[in-house]
Structures are given as C-alpha cells and as structure tokens.
N, CA, C and O atoms as CSV, one atom per row, in Angstrom:
chain,resi,resn,atom,element,x,y,z
A,1,MET,N,N,92.943,126.086,93.074
A,1,MET,CA,C,94.027,125.142,92.903
A,1,MET,C,C,93.812,123.978,93.880
A,1,MET,O,O,93.530,124.211,95.055
A,2,PRO,N,N,93.941,122.717,93.406
A,2,PRO,CA,C,93.736,121.584,94.313
A,2,PRO,C,C,94.859,121.476,95.330
A,2,PRO,O,O,96.013,121.802,95.052
A,3,THR,N,N,94.492,121.013,96.505
A,3,THR,CA,C,95.519,120.843,97.535
A,3,THR,C,C,96.141,119.464,97.408
A,3,THR,O,O,95.548,118.547,96.840
A,4,LEU,N,N,97.327,119.336,97.935
A,4,LEU,CA,C,98.051,118.077,97.876
A,4,LEU,C,C,98.180,117.475,99.269
A,4,LEU,O,O,99.238,116.958,99.627
A,5,ASN,N,N,97.103,117.541,100.059
A,5,ASN,CA,C,97.148,117.036,101.431
A,5,ASN,C,C,97.508,115.558,101.499
A,5,ASN,O,O,98.105,115.110,102.478
A,6,HIS,N,N,97.149,114.793,100.463
A,6,HIS,CA,C,97.449,113.365,100.508
A,6,HIS,C,C,98.948,113.096,100.409
A,6,HIS,O,O,99.389,111.982,100.690
A,7,LEU,N,N,99.738,114.091,100.016
A,7,LEU,CA,C,101.182,113.910,99.920
A,7,LEU,C,C,101.898,114.255,101.219
A,7,LEU,O,O,103.082,113.956,101.373
A,8,LYS,N,N,101.195,114.876,102.145
A,8,LYS,CA,C,101.823,115.260,103.405
A,8,LYS,C,C,101.921,114.048,104.316
A,8,LYS,O,O,100.927,113.349,104.506
A,9,PRO,N,N,103.098,113.777,104.888
A,9,PRO,CA,C,103.230,112.608,105.747
A,9,PRO,C,C,102.363,112.671,106.995
A,9,PRO,O,O,102.061,111.630,107.579
A,10,GLU,N,N,101.950,113.878,107.425
A,10,GLU,CA,C,101.161,113.998,108.643
A,10,GLU,C,C,99.825,113.271,108.516
A,10,GLU,O,O,99.242,112.866,109.522
A,11,ASN,N,N,99.332,113.103,107.280
A,11,ASN,CA,C,98.063,112.400,107.105
A,11,ASN,C,C,98.155,110.948,107.536
A,11,ASN,O,O,97.170,110.395,108.025
A,12,GLY,N,N,99.298,110.320,107.370
A,12,GLY,CA,C,99.449,108.924,107.742
A,12,GLY,C,C,100.560,108.725,108.748
A,12,GLY,O,O,101.170,107.657,108.798
A,13,LEU,N,N,100.833,109.745,109.556
A,13,LEU,CA,C,101.931,109.683,110.521
A,13,LEU,C,C,101.430,109.112,111.836
A,13,LEU,O,O,100.543,109.674,112.477
A,14,LEU,N,N,102.016,107.983,112.227
A,14,LEU,CA,C,101.688,107.365,113.505
A,14,LEU,C,C,102.878,107.572,114.433
A,14,LEU,O,O,103.997,107.160,114.126
A,15,LYS,N,N,102.628,108.208,115.559
A,15,LYS,CA,C,103.698,108.451,116.523
A,15,LYS,C,C,103.750,107.280,117.494
A,15,LYS,O,O,102.767,106.969,118.168
A,16,VAL,N,N,104.911,106.637,117.556
A,16,VAL,CA,C,105.083,105.440,118.369
A,16,VAL,C,C,106.007,105.771,119.535
A,16,VAL,O,O,107.080,106.343,119.345
A,17,SER,N,N,105.577,105.404,120.753
A,17,SER,CA,C,106.416,105.607,121.932
A,17,SER,C,C,106.877,104.250,122.455
A,17,SER,O,O,106.461,103.205,121.954
A,18,SER,N,N,107.728,104.279,123.453
A,18,SER,CA,C,108.201,103.025,124.043
A,18,SER,C,C,107.072,102.289,124.762
A,18,SER,O,O,107.184,101.096,125.041
A,19,LYS,N,N,105.995,102.996,125.058
A,19,LYS,CA,C,104.852,102.388,125.736
A,19,LYS,C,C,103.749,101.945,124.767
A,19,LYS,O,O,102.741,101.383,125.195
A,20,SER,N,N,103.935,102.194,123.464
A,20,SER,CA,C,102.940,101.800,122.466
A,20,SER,C,C,102.844,100.286,122.378
A,20,SER,O,O,103.844,99.580,122.511
A,21,SER,N,N,101.637,99.800,122.155
A,21,SER,CA,C,101.421,98.368,121.947
A,21,SER,C,C,101.750,98.032,120.494
A,21,SER,O,O,101.092,98.546,119.590
A,22,PRO,N,N,102.754,97.182,120.242
A,22,PRO,CA,C,103.090,96.839,118.863
A,22,PRO,C,C,101.908,96.233,118.097
A,22,PRO,O,O,101.752,96.493,116.904
A,23,ALA,N,N,101.079,95.433,118.764
A,23,ALA,CA,C,99.930,94.827,118.089
A,23,ALA,C,C,98.910,95.894,117.660
A,23,ALA,O,O,98.326,95.799,116.581
A,24,SER,N,N,98.701,96.904,118.509
A,24,SER,CA,C,97.766,97.980,118.159
A,24,SER,C,C,98.301,98.814,117.002
A,24,SER,O,O,97.559,99.160,116.083
A,25,VAL,N,N,99.577,99.131,117.049
A,25,VAL,CA,C,100.192,99.903,115.957
A,25,VAL,C,C,100.137,99.073,114.677
A,25,VAL,O,O,99.859,99.607,113.604
A,26,ALA,N,N,100.402,97.765,114.785
A,26,ALA,CA,C,100.361,96.879,113.615
A,26,ALA,C,C,98.976,96.866,112.985
A,26,ALA,O,O,98.850,96.884,111.761
A,27,GLY,N,N,97.945,96.835,113.807
A,27,GLY,CA,C,96.585,96.874,113.287
A,27,GLY,C,C,96.313,98.157,112.525
A,27,GLY,O,O,95.664,98.143,111.480
A,28,ALA,N,N,96.814,99.270,113.055
A,28,ALA,CA,C,96.644,100.558,112.370
A,28,ALA,C,C,97.398,100.556,111.041
A,28,ALA,O,O,96.880,101.021,110.025
A,29,ILE,N,N,98.616,100.035,111.056
A,29,ILE,CA,C,99.407,99.965,109.824
A,29,ILE,C,C,98.672,99.130,108.781
A,29,ILE,O,O,98.498,99.563,107.642
A,30,ALA,N,N,98.241,97.934,109.172
A,30,ALA,CA,C,97.569,97.030,108.233
A,30,ALA,C,C,96.305,97.659,107.663
A,30,ALA,O,O,96.049,97.568,106.462
A,31,GLY,N,N,95.520,98.291,108.516
A,31,GLY,CA,C,94.302,98.939,108.040
A,31,GLY,C,C,94.581,100.058,107.056
A,31,GLY,O,O,93.895,100.190,106.042
A,32,MET,N,N,95.591,100.865,107.357
A,32,MET,CA,C,95.923,101.982,106.471
A,32,MET,C,C,96.480,101.482,105.139
A,32,MET,O,O,96.153,102.024,104.083
A,33,VAL,N,N,97.327,100.443,105.188
A,33,VAL,CA,C,97.871,99.888,103.941
A,33,VAL,C,C,96.740,99.313,103.096
A,33,VAL,O,O,96.704,99.533,101.886
A,34,LYS,N,N,95.820,98.581,103.713
A,34,LYS,CA,C,94.681,98.022,102.974
A,34,LYS,C,C,93.825,99.108,102.350
A,34,LYS,O,O,93.270,98.920,101.268
A,35,ASP,N,N,93.715,100.256,103.035
A,35,ASP,CA,C,92.926,101.379,102.518
A,35,ASP,C,C,93.682,102.187,101.470
A,35,ASP,O,O,93.120,103.098,100.861
A,36,GLY,N,N,94.955,101.858,101.259
A,36,GLY,CA,C,95.757,102.597,100.279
A,36,GLY,C,C,96.291,103.910,100.818
A,36,GLY,O,O,96.711,104.768,100.042
A,37,SER,N,N,96.283,104.086,102.137
A,37,SER,CA,C,96.760,105.324,102.744
A,37,SER,C,C,98.278,105.323,102.884
A,37,SER,O,O,98.917,104.273,102.949
A,38,HIS,N,N,98.823,106.506,102.928
A,38,HIS,CA,C,100.237,106.696,103.217
A,38,HIS,C,C,100.467,106.335,104.684
A,38,HIS,O,O,99.678,106.727,105.544
A,39,VAL,N,N,101.537,105.593,104.983
A,39,VAL,CA,C,101.825,105.202,106.365
A,39,VAL,C,C,103.274,105.524,106.692
A,39,VAL,O,O,104.189,105.136,105.965
A,40,GLU,N,N,103.472,106.232,107.787
A,40,GLU,CA,C,104.807,106.527,108.268
A,40,GLU,C,C,104.775,106.499,109.791
A,40,GLU,O,O,103.885,107.080,110.411
A,41,LEU,N,N,105.752,105.820,110.389
A,41,LEU,CA,C,105.868,105.770,111.842
A,41,LEU,C,C,106.955,106.729,112.274
A,41,LEU,O,O,107.987,106.843,111.612
A,42,GLN,N,N,106.732,107.419,113.380
A,42,GLN,CA,C,107.743,108.332,113.935
A,42,GLN,C,C,108.046,107.905,115.364
A,42,GLN,O,O,107.140,107.736,116.180
A,43,SER,N,N,109.331,107.734,115.656
A,43,SER,CA,C,109.763,107.295,116.984
A,43,SER,C,C,110.960,108.105,117.434
A,43,SER,O,O,111.821,108.466,116.631
A,44,VAL,N,N,111.007,108.389,118.741
A,44,VAL,CA,C,112.159,109.068,119.343
A,44,VAL,C,C,112.657,108.177,120.472
A,44,VAL,O,O,111.929,107.909,121.427
A,45,GLY,N,N,113.878,107.729,120.361
A,45,GLY,CA,C,114.466,106.885,121.395
A,45,GLY,C,C,114.475,105.419,121.008
A,45,GLY,O,O,113.670,104.962,120.196
A,46,ALA,N,N,115.417,104.687,121.615
A,46,ALA,CA,C,115.610,103.279,121.277
A,46,ALA,C,C,114.380,102.433,121.572
A,46,ALA,O,O,114.016,101.575,120.767
A,47,GLY,N,N,113.732,102.659,122.712
A,47,GLY,CA,C,112.552,101.871,123.069
A,47,GLY,C,C,111.409,102.089,122.093
A,47,GLY,O,O,110.700,101.146,121.740
A,48,ALA,N,N,111.230,103.317,121.660
A,48,ALA,CA,C,110.163,103.631,120.719
A,48,ALA,C,C,110.449,103.020,119.344
A,48,ALA,O,O,109.544,102.499,118.692
A,49,VAL,N,N,111.708,103.087,118.908
A,49,VAL,CA,C,112.075,102.484,117.622
A,49,VAL,C,C,111.870,100.970,117.690
A,49,VAL,O,O,111.408,100.367,116.722
A,50,ASN,N,N,112.204,100.360,118.810
A,50,ASN,CA,C,111.996,98.925,118.996
A,50,ASN,C,C,110.516,98.568,118.830
A,50,ASN,O,O,110.184,97.610,118.133
A,51,GLN,N,N,109.638,99.327,119.462
A,51,GLN,CA,C,108.200,99.050,119.365
A,51,GLN,C,C,107.714,99.237,117.923
A,51,GLN,O,O,106.868,98.478,117.451
A,52,ALA,N,N,108.243,100.234,117.232
A,52,ALA,CA,C,107.841,100.494,115.848
A,52,ALA,C,C,108.256,99.346,114.937
A,52,ALA,O,O,107.475,98.913,114.090
A,53,VAL,N,N,109.478,98.851,115.105
A,53,VAL,CA,C,109.955,97.753,114.264
A,53,VAL,C,C,109.156,96.483,114.539
A,53,VAL,O,O,108.815,95.752,113.609
A,54,LYS,N,N,108.856,96.216,115.810
A,54,LYS,CA,C,108.020,95.060,116.132
A,54,LYS,C,C,106.644,95.201,115.486
A,54,LYS,O,O,106.091,94.221,114.986
A,55,ALA,N,N,106.090,96.410,115.493
A,55,ALA,CA,C,104.775,96.641,114.890
A,55,ALA,C,C,104.799,96.365,113.384
A,55,ALA,O,O,103.842,95.816,112.838
A,56,ILE,N,N,105.875,96.739,112.725
A,56,ILE,CA,C,105.982,96.486,111.283
A,56,ILE,C,C,106.027,94.983,111.024
A,56,ILE,O,O,105.382,94.498,110.094
A,57,ALA,N,N,106.782,94.244,111.833
A,57,ALA,CA,C,106.856,92.795,111.669
A,57,ALA,C,C,105.485,92.149,111.885
A,57,ALA,O,O,105.094,91.249,111.141
A,58,ILE,N,N,104.764,92.606,112.896
A,58,ILE,CA,C,103.425,92.064,113.162
A,58,ILE,C,C,102.479,92.428,112.027
A,58,ILE,O,O,101.687,91.592,111.593
A,59,ALA,N,N,102.550,93.668,111.538
A,59,ALA,CA,C,101.684,94.102,110.430
A,59,ALA,C,C,101.939,93.261,109.190
A,59,ALA,O,O,101.009,92.917,108.461
A,60,ARG,N,N,103.195,92.934,108.957
A,60,ARG,CA,C,103.524,92.072,107.813
A,60,ARG,C,C,102.824,90.724,107.968
A,60,ARG,O,O,102.320,90.165,106.994
A,61,GLY,N,N,102.794,90.209,109.185
A,61,GLY,CA,C,102.087,88.958,109.445
A,61,GLY,C,C,100.589,89.063,109.188
A,61,GLY,O,O,99.962,88.083,108.787
A,62,PHE,N,N,100.009,90.238,109.414
A,62,PHE,CA,C,98.591,90.456,109.118
A,62,PHE,C,C,98.340,90.562,107.614
A,62,PHE,O,O,97.322,90.081,107.116
A,63,LEU,N,N,99.273,91.194,106.890
A,63,LEU,CA,C,99.054,91.524,105.485
A,63,LEU,C,C,99.459,90.423,104.505
A,63,LEU,O,O,98.819,90.250,103.469
A,64,THR,N,N,100.508,89.687,104.825
A,64,THR,CA,C,101.000,88.663,103.904
A,64,THR,C,C,99.934,87.626,103.544
A,64,THR,O,O,99.817,87.272,102.371
A,65,PRO,N,N,99.151,87.123,104.506
A,65,PRO,CA,C,98.127,86.127,104.138
A,65,PRO,C,C,97.044,86.648,103.187
A,65,PRO,O,O,96.381,85.858,102.516
A,66,VAL,N,N,96.863,87.959,103.126
A,66,VAL,CA,C,95.861,88.510,102.210
A,66,VAL,C,C,96.503,89.031,100.927
A,66,VAL,O,O,95.871,89.754,100.157
A,67,GLY,N,N,97.766,88.658,100.703
A,67,GLY,CA,C,98.420,88.976,99.436
A,67,GLY,C,C,99.090,90.332,99.354
A,67,GLY,O,O,99.363,90.814,98.255
A,68,ILE,N,N,99.363,90.959,100.487
A,68,ILE,CA,C,100.020,92.265,100.478
A,68,ILE,C,C,101.376,92.138,101.164
A,68,ILE,O,O,101.462,91.727,102.321
A,69,GLU,N,N,102.415,92.491,100.449
A,69,GLU,CA,C,103.772,92.489,101.012
A,69,GLU,C,C,104.181,93.945,101.219
A,69,GLU,O,O,103.892,94.795,100.376
A,70,ILE,N,N,104.851,94.239,102.335
A,70,ILE,CA,C,105.264,95.613,102.622
A,70,ILE,C,C,106.775,95.691,102.809
A,70,ILE,O,O,107.450,94.693,103.064
A,71,ALA,N,N,107.271,96.903,102.674
A,71,ALA,CA,C,108.675,97.202,102.951
A,71,ALA,C,C,108.712,98.522,103.697
A,71,ALA,O,O,107.755,99.295,103.649
A,72,CYS,N,N,109.823,98.785,104.392
A,72,CYS,CA,C,109.931,100.071,105.074
A,72,CYS,C,C,111.278,100.704,104.784
A,72,CYS,O,O,112.281,100.023,104.571
A,73,THR,N,N,111.268,102.026,104.782
A,73,THR,CA,C,112.464,102.814,104.534
A,73,THR,C,C,112.670,103.745,105.715
A,73,THR,O,O,111.793,104.553,106.019
A,74,PRO,N,N,113.815,103.649,106.392
A,74,PRO,CA,C,114.072,104.525,107.542
A,74,PRO,C,C,114.682,105.861,107.115
A,74,PRO,O,O,115.456,105.932,106.160
A,75,ASN,N,N,114.320,106.908,107.838
A,75,ASN,CA,C,114.872,108.252,107.620
A,75,ASN,C,C,114.996,108.946,108.966
A,75,ASN,O,O,114.320,108.581,109.928
A,76,PHE,N,N,115.865,109.948,109.027
A,76,PHE,CA,C,115.949,110.805,110.202
A,76,PHE,C,C,115.050,112.009,109.983
A,76,PHE,O,O,114.867,112.453,108.850
A,77,ALA,N,N,114.489,112.537,111.060
A,77,ALA,CA,C,113.676,113.750,110.995
A,77,ALA,C,C,114.019,114.604,112.211
A,77,ALA,O,O,114.075,114.097,113.331
A,78,ASP,N,N,114.244,115.880,111.999
A,78,ASP,CA,C,114.470,116.819,113.091
A,78,ASP,C,C,113.116,117.363,113.510
A,78,ASP,O,O,112.398,117.947,112.699
A,79,ILE,N,N,112.765,117.171,114.781
A,79,ILE,CA,C,111.468,117.608,115.283
A,79,ILE,C,C,111.666,118.415,116.558
A,79,ILE,O,O,112.751,118.421,117.139
A,80,VAL,N,N,110.610,119.095,116.986
A,80,VAL,CA,C,110.636,119.866,118.230
A,80,VAL,C,C,109.623,119.261,119.191
A,80,VAL,O,O,108.443,119.138,118.861
A,81,ILE,N,N,110.085,118.884,120.386
A,81,ILE,CA,C,109.208,118.363,121.440
A,81,ILE,C,C,109.422,119.221,122.674
A,81,ILE,O,O,110.532,119.300,123.200
A,82,ASP,N,N,108.354,119.867,123.134
A,82,ASP,CA,C,108.424,120.745,124.307
A,82,ASP,C,C,109.542,121.781,124.173
A,82,ASP,O,O,110.266,122.045,125.132
A,83,GLY,N,N,109.676,122.355,123.001
A,83,GLY,CA,C,110.678,123.393,122.766
A,83,GLY,C,C,112.090,122.882,122.546
A,83,GLY,O,O,112.999,123.675,122.303
A,84,GLU,N,N,112.292,121.584,122.626
A,84,GLU,CA,C,113.618,121.002,122.415
A,84,GLU,C,C,113.701,120.344,121.045
A,84,GLU,O,O,112.765,119.673,120.609
A,85,TYR,N,N,114.821,120.539,120.376
A,85,TYR,CA,C,115.047,119.874,119.100
A,85,TYR,C,C,115.499,118.442,119.362
A,85,TYR,O,O,116.414,118.202,120.151
A,86,ARG,N,N,114.850,117.500,118.695
A,86,ARG,CA,C,115.171,116.079,118.850
A,86,ARG,C,C,115.306,115.475,117.462
A,86,ARG,O,O,114.799,116.020,116.481
A,87,THR,N,N,115.984,114.359,117.392
A,87,THR,CA,C,116.072,113.610,116.144
A,87,THR,C,C,115.184,112.386,116.273
A,87,THR,O,O,115.334,111.583,117.193
A,88,ALA,N,N,114.271,112.261,115.350
A,88,ALA,CA,C,113.356,111.123,115.328
A,88,ALA,C,C,113.756,110.185,114.194
A,88,ALA,O,O,114.428,110.582,113.242
A,89,ILE,N,N,113.334,108.954,114.318
A,89,ILE,CA,C,113.442,108.000,113.223
A,89,ILE,C,C,112.054,107.884,112.614
A,89,ILE,O,O,111.075,107.639,113.318
A,90,ARG,N,N,111.979,108.061,111.310
A,90,ARG,CA,C,110.711,107.871,110.611
A,90,ARG,C,C,110.842,106.650,109.720
A,90,ARG,O,O,111.805,106.519,108.965
A,91,LEU,N,N,109.876,105.768,109.814
A,91,LEU,CA,C,109.858,104.541,109.027
A,91,LEU,C,C,108.686,104.612,108.062
A,91,LEU,O,O,107.526,104.498,108.459
A,92,LYS,N,N,109.010,104.804,106.786
A,92,LYS,CA,C,107.976,104.884,105.758
A,92,LYS,C,C,107.640,103.473,105.307
A,92,LYS,O,O,108.529,102.695,104.963
A,93,ILE,N,N,106.354,103.146,105.309
A,93,ILE,CA,C,105.896,101.804,104.959
A,93,ILE,C,C,105.149,101.875,103.636
A,93,ILE,O,O,104.227,102.671,103.456
A,94,VAL,N,N,105.579,101.014,102.713
A,94,VAL,CA,C,104.957,100.988,101.387
A,94,VAL,C,C,104.630,99.560,100.990
A,94,VAL,O,O,105.374,98.633,101.311
A,95,PRO,N,N,103.506,99.383,100.285
A,95,PRO,CA,C,103.215,98.050,99.747
A,95,PRO,C,C,104.100,97.800,98.527
A,95,PRO,O,O,104.377,98.720,97.757
A,96,LEU,N,N,104.534,96.579,98.355
A,96,LEU,CA,C,105.351,96.221,97.199
A,96,LEU,C,C,104.443,95.650,96.119
A,96,LEU,O,O,103.722,94.678,96.345
A,97,ALA,N,N,104.488,96.262,94.951
A,97,ALA,CA,C,103.651,95.809,93.843
A,97,ALA,C,C,104.223,94.533,93.239
A,97,ALA,O,O,105.410,94.460,92.922
A,98,GLY,N,N,103.379,93.548,93.087
A,98,GLY,CA,C,103.775,92.319,92.414
A,98,GLY,C,C,104.749,91.442,93.178
A,98,GLY,O,O,105.321,90.512,92.608
A,99,ALA,N,N,104.950,91.725,94.469
A,99,ALA,CA,C,105.885,90.912,95.253
A,99,ALA,C,C,105.222,89.620,95.670
A,99,ALA,O,O,104.047,89.619,96.037
A,100,PRO,N,N,105.947,88.525,95.622
A,100,PRO,CA,C,105.356,87.271,96.110
A,100,PRO,C,C,105.136,87.363,97.610
A,100,PRO,O,O,105.949,87.954,98.321
A,101,THR,N,N,104.050,86.785,98.096
A,101,THR,CA,C,103.720,86.882,99.507
A,101,THR,C,C,104.141,85.669,100.306
A,101,THR,O,O,104.176,85.723,101.535
A,102,ALA,N,N,104.459,84.589,99.644
A,102,ALA,CA,C,104.907,83.395,100.350
A,102,ALA,C,C,105.889,82.658,99.464
A,102,ALA,O,O,105.765,82.703,98.240
A,103,PRO,N,N,106.855,81.987,100.048
A,103,PRO,CA,C,107.782,81.237,99.204
A,103,PRO,C,C,107.048,80.142,98.463
A,103,PRO,O,O,106.191,79.459,99.024
A,104,SER,N,N,107.393,79.981,97.196
A,104,SER,CA,C,106.748,78.943,96.413
A,104,SER,C,C,107.394,77.589,96.702
A,104,SER,O,O,108.555,77.504,97.105
A,105,ALA,N,N,106.625,76.557,96.489
A,105,ALA,CA,C,107.131,75.207,96.719
A,105,ALA,C,C,108.187,74.871,95.669
A,105,ALA,O,O,108.038,75.244,94.506
A,106,PRO,N,N,109.233,74.183,96.055
A,106,PRO,CA,C,110.269,73.848,95.074
A,106,PRO,C,C,109.716,72.903,94.008
A,106,PRO,O,O,108.919,72.008,94.290
A,107,GLU,N,N,110.159,73.129,92.792
A,107,GLU,CA,C,109.709,72.284,91.687
A,107,GLU,C,C,110.575,71.039,91.626
A,107,GLU,O,O,111.784,71.089,91.852
A,108,GLU,N,N,109.934,69.925,91.318
A,108,GLU,CA,C,110.677,68.666,91.240
A,108,GLU,C,C,110.811,68.208,89.832
A,108,GLU,O,O,111.409,67.163,89.577
C-alpha cells in the first residue's frame, strides 16, 4: 500500500522561534512553494508568531515578482514541549491558483 507521507504536515513544517531570522524563514518558504512542497509554520508565543508573520510577508515579496501569489491560514495546534502541553499557532501557506500578482494599470 502506498504511503501518504506527502500529506503529513511534518514534511513541510518549519518551526519558528522569536529568535528566527524572518528573511531566512522567508527564503525557506519561497523555495518550498516554488518546489510545490507543503509549507506550514509552527510558532509558540507572541514573539515567534511575529517572526513567522514577517517571514510570510517577506516570502510574498520574493514570490510575487515571479508570478506566485500566496495566502496563509492560521490554526491552533496542541503540542508537547519538554513534557508540557502548549498551544502553538500553525500558519499553513498555499499558493493561489490564477491569482493576479500585481495590480493592473487602470484602463482609460
């Protein structure tokens, strides 16, 4: 029976901390989106979520000029860190099919 490993979020799960470089995370996001990989960011805490959101904005700046528009969907996830249950924010990033990448010039 074939495995469905490509459907597991762990394959494209990037863990973002408050110390993560948004530009580095953005580069990883852009590369994975270009490769057609599943991308999901996981953050625990306000500082980590802030870095993750900044990374998504930067990644959008990398992808839009090459014709790829992305969107993200936030979810809660219950995880265990060092034996403690924590609530993480997971941000699923998906490319938008057929979305315009830049505003068109107004017609006169």
